[in-house]
C-alpha positions in Angstrom: 93.8 -80.5 -170.3 97.3 -81.4 -171.4 100.3 -80.3 -169.5 101.9 -78.8 -172.7 102.3 -75.1 -173.1 99.0 -73.3 -173.5 98.3 -71.9 -177.0 97.4 -68.3 -177.6 94.0 -69.4 -178.9 92.3 -70.9 -175.9 89.3 -73.2 -175.6 86.7 -72.2 -178.2 83.4 -70.6 -177.1 80.1 -71.4 -178.8 79.1 -68.7 -181.3 76.6 -67.9 -184.0 78.3 -68.1 -187.4 77.9 -67.1 -191.1 79.5 -69.2 -193.8 82.5 -67.6 -195.6 84.6 -69.4 -198.2 88.1 -68.4 -199.1 91.2 -69.8 -200.8 94.6 -70.0 -199.0 98.0 -71.3 -199.9 98.6 -75.0 -199.4 101.4 -74.2 -196.8 98.9 -72.2 -194.7 96.3 -75.0 -194.9 99.0 -77.4 -193.6 99.9 -75.0 -190.8 96.2 -74.6 -189.9 95.8 -78.4 -189.8 98.9 -78.8 -187.5 97.6 -76.0 -185.2 94.2 -77.8 -185.1 95.9 -81.0 -184.1 97.9 -79.2 -181.4 94.8 -77.4 -180.2 93.0 -80.8 -179.9 95.9 -82.3 -178.0 96.2 -79.3 -175.7 92.5 -78.9 -174.9 91.3 -82.5 -175.3 88.6 -81.7 -177.9 89.0 -82.5 -181.6 88.5 -79.4 -183.8 88.7 -78.8 -187.6 91.0 -76.1 -188.9 88.1 -74.3 -190.4 86.5 -73.9 -187.0 89.7 -72.3 -185.7 89.9 -69.6 -188.4 87.2 -67.3 -187.2 88.6 -67.4 -183.6 92.1 -66.7 -185.0 90.9 -63.7 -187.0 88.9 -62.4 -184.0 92.0 -62.6 -181.8 94.1 -61.0 -184.5 91.7 -58.1 -184.9 91.4 -57.7 -181.2 95.2 -57.3 -180.9 95.6 -54.9 -183.8 96.1 -51.5 -182.3 95.6 -49.7 -185.6 92.2 -51.4 -186.2 91.1 -50.6 -182.6 92.3 -47.0 -182.9 90.4 -46.5 -186.1 87.3 -48.2 -184.6 87.3 -45.7 -181.7 87.8 -42.7 -184.0 84.8 -43.6 -186.1 81.8 -41.5 -185.2 78.6 -43.3 -184.2 76.0 -43.6 -186.9 73.7 -40.7 -187.0 70.0 -41.2 -186.4 67.2 -38.9 -187.7 65.7 -37.1 -184.8 62.0 -36.7 -184.4 60.4 -33.8 -182.6 59.1 -34.6 -179.2 55.3 -34.8 -178.9 53.8 -31.3 -178.4 56.9 -29.6 -179.7 56.7 -27.9 -183.1 59.4 -28.9 -185.5 61.7 -26.1 -186.8 60.6 -24.5 -190.1 62.2 -25.8 -193.2 
């Protein structure tokens, strides 16, 4: 690992993925490419900017207090309940 300052986005873990295509401004693409180059220099492993994007979004969402607060406030999904064996279901 390089002796340069560590980046906020650390080494990348292996993960299952789904393909997503999006358009971004040319300036953002250039910044992503520069970040990828700096990430490769810092951690010694070449990485494409497209590989960094999911990790960046995940880090962004993990640090977004409003998103986390809303996620905690959301009630769990309800499941239909079945009557236990030998117990009569309530009349309808």
